[in-house]
All heavy atoms as a GROMACS GRO file, in nm:
protein
  469
    1MET      N    1  -0.783  -2.898  -2.489
    1MET     CA    2  -0.716  -3.017  -2.536
    1MET      C    3  -0.663  -3.101  -2.421
    1MET      O    4  -0.685  -3.220  -2.416
    1MET     CB    5  -0.603  -2.975  -2.631
    1MET     CG    6  -0.519  -3.085  -2.680
    1MET     SD    7  -0.604  -3.169  -2.812
    1MET     CE    8  -0.481  -3.281  -2.862
    2ILE      N    9  -0.594  -3.038  -2.329
    2ILE     CA   10  -0.539  -3.110  -2.214
    2ILE      C   11  -0.653  -3.163  -2.127
    2ILE      O   12  -0.645  -3.274  -2.074
    2ILE     CB   13  -0.444  -3.019  -2.133
    2ILE    CG1   14  -0.320  -2.988  -2.216
    2ILE    CG2   15  -0.405  -3.086  -2.002
    2ILE    CD1   16  -0.228  -2.888  -2.154
    3GLY      N   17  -0.760  -3.086  -2.116
    3GLY     CA   18  -0.875  -3.130  -2.038
    3GLY      C   19  -0.938  -3.256  -2.094
    3GLY      O   20  -0.982  -3.345  -2.020
    4ARG      N   21  -0.942  -3.267  -2.226
    4ARG     CA   22  -0.998  -3.388  -2.288
    4ARG      C   23  -0.909  -3.509  -2.264
    4ARG      O   24  -0.957  -3.620  -2.242
    4ARG     CB   25  -1.018  -3.366  -2.436
    4ARG     CG   26  -1.130  -3.269  -2.464
    4ARG     CD   27  -1.147  -3.246  -2.610
    4ARG     NE   28  -1.238  -3.135  -2.630
    4ARG     CZ   29  -1.343  -3.140  -2.709
    4ARG    NH1   30  -1.367  -3.248  -2.778
    4ARG    NH2   31  -1.422  -3.036  -2.721
    5ILE      N   32  -0.779  -3.488  -2.269
    5ILE     CA   33  -0.686  -3.598  -2.244
    5ILE      C   34  -0.698  -3.645  -2.100
    5ILE      O   35  -0.705  -3.765  -2.073
    5ILE     CB   36  -0.542  -3.554  -2.278
    5ILE    CG1   37  -0.529  -3.530  -2.428
    5ILE    CG2   38  -0.441  -3.659  -2.231
    5ILE    CD1   39  -0.399  -3.466  -2.468
    6ILE      N   40  -0.700  -3.551  -2.006
    6ILE     CA   41  -0.713  -3.589  -1.866
    6ILE      C   42  -0.849  -3.654  -1.842
    6ILE      O   43  -0.859  -3.751  -1.766
    6ILE     CB   44  -0.691  -3.466  -1.775
    6ILE    CG1   45  -0.545  -3.423  -1.783
    6ILE    CG2   46  -0.728  -3.499  -1.631
    6ILE    CD1   47  -0.514  -3.297  -1.707
    7GLY      N   48  -0.953  -3.605  -1.907
    7GLY     CA   49  -1.085  -3.668  -1.894
    7GLY      C   50  -1.084  -3.812  -1.944
    7GLY      O   51  -1.145  -3.901  -1.882
    8ALA      N   52  -1.014  -3.837  -2.053
    8ALA     CA   53  -1.003  -3.974  -2.105
    8ALA      C   54  -0.926  -4.063  -2.008
    8ALA      O   55  -0.963  -4.178  -1.986
    8ALA     CB   56  -0.936  -3.972  -2.241
    9LEU      N   57  -0.820  -4.011  -1.950
    9LEU     CA   58  -0.742  -4.089  -1.854
    9LEU      C   59  -0.822  -4.119  -1.727
    9LEU      O   60  -0.814  -4.229  -1.673
    9LEU     CB   61  -0.612  -4.017  -1.820
    9LEU     CG   62  -0.511  -4.006  -1.934
    9LEU    CD1   63  -0.394  -3.918  -1.893
    9LEU    CD2   64  -0.463  -4.142  -1.977
   10VAL      N   65  -0.898  -4.020  -1.681
   10VAL     CA   66  -0.983  -4.042  -1.564
   10VAL      C   67  -1.088  -4.148  -1.594
   10VAL      O   68  -1.113  -4.238  -1.513
   10VAL     CB   69  -1.048  -3.909  -1.518
   10VAL    CG1   70  -1.158  -3.934  -1.416
   10VAL    CG2   71  -0.944  -3.816  -1.460
   11GLY      N   72  -1.148  -4.141  -1.711
   11GLY     CA   73  -1.247  -4.241  -1.750
   11GLY      C   74  -1.187  -4.380  -1.758
   11GLY      O   75  -1.249  -4.478  -1.715
   12ARG      N   76  -1.064  -4.389  -1.808
   12ARG     CA   77  -0.997  -4.519  -1.816
   12ARG      C   78  -0.970  -4.575  -1.678
   12ARG      O   79  -0.991  -4.693  -1.651
   12ARG     CB   80  -0.867  -4.505  -1.893
   12ARG     CG   81  -0.798  -4.640  -1.912
   12ARG     CD   82  -0.668  -4.625  -1.982
   12ARG     NE   83  -0.575  -4.561  -1.889
   12ARG     CZ   84  -0.448  -4.536  -1.916
   12ARG    NH1   85  -0.402  -4.563  -2.035
   12ARG    NH2   86  -0.371  -4.481  -1.828
   13GLU      N   87  -0.925  -4.490  -1.586
   13GLU     CA   88  -0.897  -4.536  -1.450
   13GLU      C   89  -1.025  -4.580  -1.379
   13GLU      O   90  -1.026  -4.680  -1.308
   13GLU     CB   91  -0.826  -4.427  -1.369
   13GLU     CG   92  -0.686  -4.398  -1.416
   13GLU     CD   93  -0.593  -4.515  -1.401
   13GLU    OE1   94  -0.609  -4.596  -1.308
   13GLU    OE2   95  -0.503  -4.527  -1.485
   14MET      N   96  -1.132  -4.506  -1.398
   14MET     CA   97  -1.259  -4.543  -1.336
   14MET      C   98  -1.311  -4.673  -1.395
   14MET      O   99  -1.367  -4.757  -1.324
   14MET     CB  100  -1.361  -4.431  -1.354
   14MET     CG  101  -1.325  -4.305  -1.280
   14MET     SD  102  -1.432  -4.170  -1.323
   14MET     CE  103  -1.546  -4.178  -1.188
   15ASP      N  104  -1.290  -4.693  -1.524
   15ASP     CA  105  -1.335  -4.816  -1.589
   15ASP      C  106  -1.251  -4.935  -1.545
   15ASP      O  107  -1.303  -5.045  -1.529
   15ASP     CB  108  -1.329  -4.798  -1.740
   15ASP     CG  109  -1.411  -4.902  -1.813
   15ASP    OD1  110  -1.516  -4.942  -1.758
   15ASP    OD2  111  -1.372  -4.943  -1.922
   16ARG      N  112  -1.124  -4.917  -1.523
   16ARG     CA  113  -1.038  -5.025  -1.474
   16ARG      C  114  -1.082  -5.070  -1.335
   16ARG      O  115  -1.076  -5.187  -1.303
   16ARG     CB  116  -0.893  -4.981  -1.469
   16ARG     CG  117  -0.824  -4.985  -1.600
   16ARG     CD  118  -0.679  -4.954  -1.582
   16ARG     NE  119  -0.610  -4.960  -1.709
   16ARG     CZ  120  -0.484  -4.931  -1.725
   16ARG    NH1  121  -0.412  -4.894  -1.621
   16ARG    NH2  122  -0.429  -4.939  -1.843
   17ARG      N  123  -1.120  -4.976  -1.253
   17ARG     CA  124  -1.163  -5.010  -1.117
   17ARG      C  125  -1.290  -5.091  -1.121
   17ARG      O  126  -1.308  -5.183  -1.042
   17ARG     CB  127  -1.184  -4.880  -1.037
   17ARG     CG  128  -1.225  -4.905  -0.894
   17ARG     CD  129  -1.240  -4.778  -0.819
   17ARG     NE  130  -1.336  -4.690  -0.887
   17ARG     CZ  131  -1.366  -4.570  -0.847
   17ARG    NH1  132  -1.308  -4.519  -0.742
   17ARG    NH2  133  -1.453  -4.498  -0.913
   18ASP      N  134  -1.378  -5.060  -1.215
   18ASP     CA  135  -1.505  -5.131  -1.229
   18ASP      C  136  -1.485  -5.271  -1.284
   18ASP      O  137  -1.553  -5.364  -1.245
   18ASP     CB  138  -1.598  -5.050  -1.319
   18ASP     CG  139  -1.736  -5.108  -1.329
   18ASP    OD1  140  -1.772  -5.190  -1.244
   18ASP    OD2  141  -1.808  -5.071  -1.422
   19GLY      N  142  -1.393  -5.287  -1.377
   19GLY     CA  143  -1.364  -5.417  -1.434
   19GLY      C  144  -1.430  -5.443  -1.568
   19GLY      O  145  -1.384  -5.524  -1.644
   20SER      N  146  -1.540  -5.377  -1.596
   20SER     CA  147  -1.602  -5.394  -1.726
   20SER      C  148  -1.543  -5.292  -1.823
   20SER      O  149  -1.478  -5.197  -1.783
   20SER     CB  150  -1.754  -5.376  -1.716
   20SER     OG  151  -1.784  -5.244  -1.678
   21GLY      N  152  -1.564  -5.311  -1.948
   21GLY     CA  153  -1.505  -5.220  -2.046
   21GLY      C  154  -1.610  -5.158  -2.134
   21GLY      O  155  -1.728  -5.187  -2.123
   22GLY      N  156  -1.565  -5.070  -2.220
   22GLY     CA  157  -1.653  -5.017  -2.322
   22GLY      C  158  -1.708  -4.881  -2.296
   22GLY      O  159  -1.637  -4.790  -2.253
   23ALA      N  160  -1.835  -4.866  -2.321
   23ALA     CA  161  -1.900  -4.736  -2.325
   23ALA      C  162  -1.910  -4.670  -2.187
   23ALA      O  163  -1.911  -4.547  -2.178
   23ALA     CB  164  -2.039  -4.748  -2.385
   24LYS      N  165  -1.914  -4.748  -2.082
   24LYS     CA  166  -1.928  -4.689  -1.949
   24LYS      C  167  -1.806  -4.603  -1.914
   24LYS      O  168  -1.820  -4.492  -1.864
   24LYS     CB  169  -1.946  -4.798  -1.844
   24LYS     CG  170  -1.970  -4.744  -1.706
   24LYS     CD  171  -1.993  -4.855  -1.607
   24LYS     CE  172  -2.015  -4.799  -1.469
   24LYS     NZ  173  -2.030  -4.906  -1.370
   25GLY      N  174  -1.686  -4.652  -1.941
   25GLY     CA  175  -1.565  -4.575  -1.915
   25GLY      C  176  -1.558  -4.451  -2.001
   25GLY      O  177  -1.516  -4.345  -1.955
   26ALA      N  178  -1.601  -4.462  -2.127
   26ALA     CA  179  -1.600  -4.346  -2.215
   26ALA      C  180  -1.698  -4.240  -2.166
   26ALA      O  181  -1.668  -4.120  -2.167
   26ALA     CB  182  -1.635  -4.388  -2.357
   27ALA      N  183  -1.815  -4.284  -2.122
   27ALA     CA  184  -1.915  -4.189  -2.071
   27ALA      C  185  -1.867  -4.123  -1.943
   27ALA      O  186  -1.882  -4.001  -1.926
   27ALA     CB  187  -2.048  -4.260  -2.048
   28LEU      N  188  -1.807  -4.201  -1.854
   28LEU     CA  189  -1.755  -4.143  -1.730
   28LEU      C  190  -1.642  -4.046  -1.758
   28LEU      O  191  -1.631  -3.941  -1.693
   28LEU     CB  192  -1.709  -4.254  -1.636
   28LEU     CG  193  -1.818  -4.338  -1.572
   28LEU    CD1  194  -1.757  -4.454  -1.496
   28LEU    CD2  195  -1.904  -4.255  -1.480
   29GLY      N  196  -1.558  -4.079  -1.854
   29GLY     CA  197  -1.450  -3.988  -1.891
   29GLY      C  198  -1.502  -3.859  -1.950
   29GLY      O  199  -1.450  -3.751  -1.922
   30TRP      N  200  -1.606  -3.869  -2.032
   30TRP     CA  201  -1.664  -3.749  -2.092
   30TRP      C  202  -1.727  -3.661  -1.983
   30TRP      O  203  -1.708  -3.539  -1.983
   30TRP     CB  204  -1.770  -3.788  -2.195
   30TRP     CG  205  -1.834  -3.671  -2.261
   30TRP    CD1  206  -1.778  -3.588  -2.353
   30TRP    CD2  207  -1.966  -3.623  -2.237
   30TRP    NE1  208  -1.868  -3.492  -2.389
   30TRP    CE2  209  -1.984  -3.511  -2.319
   30TRP    CE3  210  -2.069  -3.665  -2.156
   30TRP    CZ2  211  -2.102  -3.440  -2.320
   30TRP    CZ3  212  -2.187  -3.594  -2.158
   30TRP    CH2  213  -2.203  -3.483  -2.240
   31ILE      N  214  -1.798  -3.722  -1.890
   31ILE     CA  215  -1.861  -3.646  -1.781
   31ILE      C  216  -1.755  -3.582  -1.693
   31ILE      O  217  -1.765  -3.464  -1.656
   31ILE     CB  218  -1.955  -3.737  -1.700
   31ILE    CG1  219  -2.076  -3.774  -1.786
   31ILE    CG2  220  -1.999  -3.670  -1.572
   31ILE    CD1  221  -2.163  -3.883  -1.725
   32ALA      N  222  -1.652  -3.662  -1.656
   32ALA     CA  223  -1.546  -3.609  -1.571
   32ALA      C  224  -1.470  -3.496  -1.642
   32ALA      O  225  -1.436  -3.395  -1.580
   32ALA     CB  226  -1.450  -3.720  -1.532
   33GLY      N  227  -1.445  -3.513  -1.771
   33GLY     CA  228  -1.373  -3.411  -1.846
   33GLY      C  229  -1.449  -3.281  -1.855
   33GLY      O  230  -1.392  -3.173  -1.839
   34SER      N  231  -1.580  -3.290  -1.880
   34SER     CA  232  -1.658  -3.167  -1.889
   34SER      C  233  -1.672  -3.101  -1.752
   34SER      O  234  -1.671  -2.978  -1.742
   34SER     CB  235  -1.795  -3.194  -1.951
   34SER     OG  236  -1.866  -3.290  -1.877
   35ALA      N  237  -1.680  -3.180  -1.647
   35ALA     CA  238  -1.687  -3.122  -1.513
   35ALA      C  239  -1.555  -3.053  -1.477
   35ALA      O  240  -1.556  -2.944  -1.418
   35ALA     CB  241  -1.719  -3.230  -1.410
   36MET      N  242  -1.444  -3.115  -1.515
   36MET     CA  243  -1.314  -3.054  -1.486
   36MET      C  244  -1.295  -2.924  -1.564
   36MET      O  245  -1.239  -2.829  -1.511
   36MET     CB  246  -1.201  -3.152  -1.520
   36MET     CG  247  -1.188  -3.264  -1.422
   36MET     SD  248  -1.046  -3.368  -1.452
   36MET     CE  249  -1.075  -3.423  -1.618
   37ARG      N  250  -1.341  -2.921  -1.689
   37ARG     CA  251  -1.327  -2.798  -1.768
   37ARG      C  252  -1.412  -2.686  -1.709
   37ARG      O  253  -1.372  -2.570  -1.711
   37ARG     CB  254  -1.366  -2.824  -1.912
   37ARG     CG  255  -1.256  -2.888  -1.992
   37ARG     CD  256  -1.286  -2.889  -2.140
   37ARG     NE  257  -1.406  -2.966  -2.172
   37ARG     CZ  258  -1.408  -3.097  -2.192
   37ARG    NH1  259  -1.298  -3.166  -2.180
   37ARG    NH2  260  -1.520  -3.158  -2.223
   38ARG      N  261  -1.525  -2.719  -1.655
   38ARG     CA  262  -1.610  -2.616  -1.593
   38ARG      C  263  -1.548  -2.561  -1.465
   38ARG      O  264  -1.572  -2.448  -1.428
   38ARG     CB  265  -1.749  -2.670  -1.564
   38ARG     CG  266  -1.830  -2.694  -1.688
   38ARG     CD  267  -1.970  -2.739  -1.652
   38ARG     NE  268  -2.042  -2.782  -1.768
   38ARG     CZ  269  -2.117  -2.701  -1.842
   38ARG    NH1  270  -2.125  -2.575  -1.812
   38ARG    NH2  271  -2.181  -2.749  -1.946
   39MET      N  272  -1.470  -2.644  -1.397
   39MET     CA  273  -1.405  -2.600  -1.274
   39MET      C  274  -1.280  -2.516  -1.301
   39MET      O  275  -1.227  -2.455  -1.210
   39MET     CB  276  -1.368  -2.721  -1.188
   39MET     CG  277  -1.486  -2.792  -1.130
   39MET     SD  278  -1.441  -2.940  -1.041
   39MET     CE  279  -1.348  -2.874  -0.905
   40GLY      N  280  -1.233  -2.519  -1.425
   40GLY     CA  281  -1.117  -2.440  -1.462
   40GLY      C  282  -0.987  -2.508  -1.424
   40GLY      O  283  -0.978  -2.631  -1.421
   41PRO      N  284  -0.885  -2.430  -1.394
   41PRO     CA  285  -0.754  -2.487  -1.364
   41PRO      C  286  -0.755  -2.580  -1.242
   41PRO      O  287  -0.681  -2.677  -1.238
   41PRO     CB  288  -0.666  -2.366  -1.337
   41PRO     CG  289  -0.734  -2.253  -1.403
   41PRO     CD  290  -0.880  -2.285  -1.400
   42LEU      N  291  -0.839  -2.551  -1.146
   42LEU     CA  292  -0.849  -2.637  -1.027
   42LEU      C  293  -0.898  -2.776  -1.066
   42LEU      O  294  -0.847  -2.878  -1.019
   42LEU     CB  295  -0.941  -2.576  -0.923
   42LEU     CG  296  -0.965  -2.659  -0.797
   42LEU    CD1  297  -0.835  -2.676  -0.721
   42LEU    CD2  298  -1.070  -2.596  -0.710
   43GLY      N  299  -0.996  -2.784  -1.153
   43GLY     CA  300  -1.048  -2.912  -1.198
   43GLY      C  301  -0.944  -2.992  -1.274
   43GLY      O  302  -0.933  -3.113  -1.256
   44LEU      N  303  -0.868  -2.925  -1.360
   44LEU     CA  304  -0.763  -2.994  -1.434
   44LEU      C  305  -0.655  -3.045  -1.339
   44LEU      O  306  -0.603  -3.155  -1.356
   44LEU     CB  307  -0.701  -2.901  -1.538
   44LEU     CG  308  -0.792  -2.867  -1.656
   44LEU    CD1  309  -0.722  -2.767  -1.747
   44LEU    CD2  310  -0.829  -2.991  -1.732
   45ALA      N  311  -0.623  -2.966  -1.237
   45ALA     CA  312  -0.522  -3.009  -1.140
   45ALA      C  313  -0.573  -3.130  -1.060
   45ALA      O  314  -0.497  -3.226  -1.037
   45ALA     CB  315  -0.487  -2.895  -1.046
   46LEU      N  316  -0.699  -3.128  -1.021
   46LEU     CA  317  -0.755  -3.241  -0.946
   46LEU      C  318  -0.761  -3.367  -1.031
   46LEU      O  319  -0.728  -3.476  -0.984
   46LEU     CB  320  -0.894  -3.206  -0.893
   46LEU     CG  321  -0.900  -3.102  -0.782
   46LEU    CD1  322  -1.044  -3.068  -0.750
   46LEU    CD2  323  -0.828  -3.151  -0.658
   47GLY      N  324  -0.803  -3.354  -1.154
   47GLY     CA  325  -0.808  -3.469  -1.244
   47GLY      C  326  -0.670  -3.526  -1.272
   47GLY      O  327  -0.650  -3.648  -1.270
   48GLY      N  328  -0.574  -3.439  -1.295
   48GLY     CA  329  -0.437  -3.484  -1.318
   48GLY      C  330  -0.377  -3.550  -1.196
   48GLY      O  331  -0.306  -3.650  -1.206
   49ALA      N  332  -0.408  -3.498  -1.078
   49ALA     CA  333  -0.359  -3.559  -0.954
   49ALA      C  334  -0.419  -3.697  -0.933
   49ALA      O  335  -0.351  -3.790  -0.889
   49ALA     CB  336  -0.390  -3.468  -0.835
   50TYR      N  337  -0.546  -3.714  -0.967
   50TYR     CA  338  -0.612  -3.844  -0.954
   50TYR      C  339  -0.545  -3.947  -1.044
   50TYR      O  340  -0.513  -4.059  -1.001
   50TYR     CB  341  -0.761  -3.832  -0.988
   50TYR     CG  342  -0.835  -3.963  -0.989
   50TYR    CD1  343  -0.873  -4.022  -0.870
   50TYR    CD2  344  -0.868  -4.027  -1.108
   50TYR    CE1  345  -0.941  -4.143  -0.869
   50TYR    CE2  346  -0.935  -4.147  -1.109
   50TYR     CZ  347  -0.972  -4.204  -0.989
   50TYR     OH  348  -1.039  -4.324  -0.991
   51VAL      N  349  -0.521  -3.911  -1.168
   51VAL     CA  350  -0.457  -4.002  -1.263
   51VAL      C  351  -0.315  -4.033  -1.219
   51VAL      O  352  -0.270  -4.149  -1.224
   51VAL     CB  353  -0.460  -3.944  -1.405
   51VAL    CG1  354  -0.375  -4.026  -1.500
   51VAL    CG2  355  -0.602  -3.934  -1.455
   52ALA      N  356  -0.242  -3.933  -1.173
   52ALA     CA  357  -0.103  -3.955  -1.129
   52ALA      C  358  -0.097  -4.047  -1.008
   52ALA      O  359  -0.011  -4.135  -1.000
   52ALA     CB  360  -0.038  -3.820  -1.097
   53LYS      N  361  -0.190  -4.031  -0.914
   53LYS     CA  362  -0.192  -4.117  -0.796
   53LYS      C  363  -0.222  -4.261  -0.833
   53LYS      O  364  -0.159  -4.354  -0.783
   53LYS     CB  365  -0.294  -4.069  -0.695
   53LYS     CG  366  -0.294  -4.155  -0.569
   53LYS     CD  367  -0.405  -4.119  -0.476
   53LYS     CE  368  -0.406  -4.202  -0.350
   53LYS     NZ  369  -0.384  -4.344  -0.367
   54LYS      N  370  -0.316  -4.281  -0.923
   54LYS     CA  371  -0.348  -4.417  -0.966
   54LYS      C  372  -0.230  -4.481  -1.038
   54LYS      O  373  -0.201  -4.599  -1.017
   54LYS     CB  374  -0.472  -4.417  -1.057
   54LYS     CG  375  -0.599  -4.384  -0.984
   54LYS     CD  376  -0.628  -4.491  -0.882
   54LYS     CE  377  -0.755  -4.462  -0.808
   54LYS     NZ  378  -0.789  -4.567  -0.713
   55ALA      N  379  -0.160  -4.405  -1.121
   55ALA     CA  380  -0.044  -4.458  -1.190
   55ALA      C  381   0.068  -4.491  -1.092
   55ALA      O  382   0.135  -4.594  -1.104
   55ALA     CB  383   0.006  -4.358  -1.295
   56LEU      N  384   0.088  -4.406  -0.992
   56LEU     CA  385   0.191  -4.431  -0.890
   56LEU      C  386   0.157  -4.554  -0.808
   56LEU      O  387   0.244  -4.637  -0.781
   56LEU     CB  388   0.206  -4.308  -0.801
   56LEU     CG  389   0.312  -4.317  -0.693
   56LEU    CD1  390   0.450  -4.327  -0.756
   56LEU    CD2  391   0.304  -4.196  -0.602
   57ASP      N  392   0.031  -4.569  -0.769
   57ASP     CA  393  -0.010  -4.687  -0.693
   57ASP      C  394   0.010  -4.813  -0.774
   57ASP      O  395   0.055  -4.916  -0.722
   57ASP     CB  396  -0.157  -4.676  -0.652
   57ASP     CG  397  -0.180  -4.571  -0.545
   57ASP    OD1  398  -0.082  -4.527  -0.482
   57ASP    OD2  399  -0.298  -4.534  -0.524
   58ARG      N  400  -0.022  -4.809  -0.902
   58ARG     CA  401  -0.004  -4.925  -0.989
   58ARG      C  402   0.144  -4.959  -1.003
   58ARG      O  403   0.183  -5.074  -0.999
   58ARG     CB  404  -0.066  -4.898  -1.126
   58ARG     CG  405  -0.072  -5.022  -1.211
   58ARG     CD  406  -0.143  -4.999  -1.343
   58ARG     NE  407  -0.275  -4.940  -1.324
   58ARG     CZ  408  -0.311  -4.822  -1.373
   58ARG    NH1  409  -0.227  -4.751  -1.444
   58ARG    NH2  410  -0.432  -4.776  -1.353
   59ARG      N  411   0.226  -4.856  -1.016
   59ARG     CA  412   0.370  -4.880  -1.031
   59ARG      C  413   0.430  -4.937  -0.903
   59ARG      O  414   0.512  -5.028  -0.907
   59ARG     CB  415   0.439  -4.750  -1.068
   59ARG     CG  416   0.586  -4.766  -1.089
   59ARG     CD  417   0.648  -4.637  -1.130
   59ARG     NE  418   0.792  -4.654  -1.136
   59ARG     CZ  419   0.868  -4.593  -1.221
   59ARG    NH1  420   0.817  -4.510  -1.307
   59ARG    NH2  421   0.997  -4.613  -1.221
   60ARG      N  422   0.389  -4.885  -0.789
   60ARG     CA  423   0.438  -4.939  -0.662
   60ARG      C  424   0.394  -5.082  -0.640
   60ARG      O  425   0.465  -5.161  -0.583
   60ARG     CB  426   0.390  -4.852  -0.546
   60ARG     CG  427   0.462  -4.722  -0.535
   60ARG     CD  428   0.416  -4.644  -0.417
   60ARG     NE  429   0.488  -4.519  -0.406
   60ARG     CZ  430   0.455  -4.421  -0.326
   60ARG    NH1  431   0.348  -4.433  -0.248
   60ARG    NH2  432   0.524  -4.312  -0.324
   61GLY      N  433   0.274  -5.115  -0.684
   61GLY     CA  434   0.225  -5.251  -0.672
   61GLY      C  435   0.305  -5.348  -0.755
   61GLY      O  436   0.326  -5.462  -0.715
   62ARG      N  437   0.352  -5.307  -0.870
   62ARG     CA  438   0.432  -5.394  -0.956
   62ARG      C  439   0.570  -5.420  -0.897
   62ARG      O  440   0.623  -5.529  -0.905
   62ARG     CB  441   0.449  -5.333  -1.094
   62ARG     CG  442   0.328  -5.344  -1.181
   62ARG     CD  443   0.360  -5.298  -1.319
   62ARG     NE  444   0.237  -5.273  -1.392
   62ARG     CZ  445   0.226  -5.192  -1.493
   62ARG    NH1  446   0.331  -5.126  -1.535
   62ARG    NH2  447   0.112  -5.176  -1.555
   63THR      N  448   0.631  -5.317  -0.838
   63THR     CA  449   0.767  -5.333  -0.788
   63THR      C  450   0.769  -5.413  -0.659
   63THR      O  451   0.866  -5.481  -0.631
   63THR     CB  452   0.834  -5.197  -0.767
   63THR    OG1  453   0.757  -5.119  -0.677
   63THR    CG2  454   0.849  -5.122  -0.897
   64ARG      N  455   0.666  -5.405  -0.579
   64ARG     CA  456   0.662  -5.478  -0.453
   64ARG      C  457   0.618  -5.623  -0.471
   64ARG      O  458   0.649  -5.707  -0.392
   64ARG     CB  459   0.569  -5.409  -0.353
   64ARG     CG  460   0.622  -5.278  -0.305
   64ARG     CD  461   0.531  -5.217  -0.204
   64ARG     NE  462   0.576  -5.083  -0.170
   64ARG     CZ  463   0.504  -4.996  -0.105
   64ARG    NH1  464   0.382  -5.026  -0.067
   64ARG    NH2  465   0.551  -4.878  -0.077
   65GLY      N  466   0.534  -5.647  -0.573
   65GLY     CA  467   0.475  -5.779  -0.592
   65GLY      C  468   0.571  -5.876  -0.642
   65GLY      O  469   0.592  -5.986  -0.626
   0.00000   0.00000   0.00000
């Protein structure tokens, strides 16, 4: 369950970077989520760290801008 949520968040972040929306982000999130689940706890930690870093960077950009 947590792996699917993190996979969705990773897909959303990758899609935001690309700029287009829709199925590409969903597909990337599904691929990233399944790859993270296969890696086990390490994959979940890496995916969660990626999402947390992107959120922190976005938050810092808002406060400085």
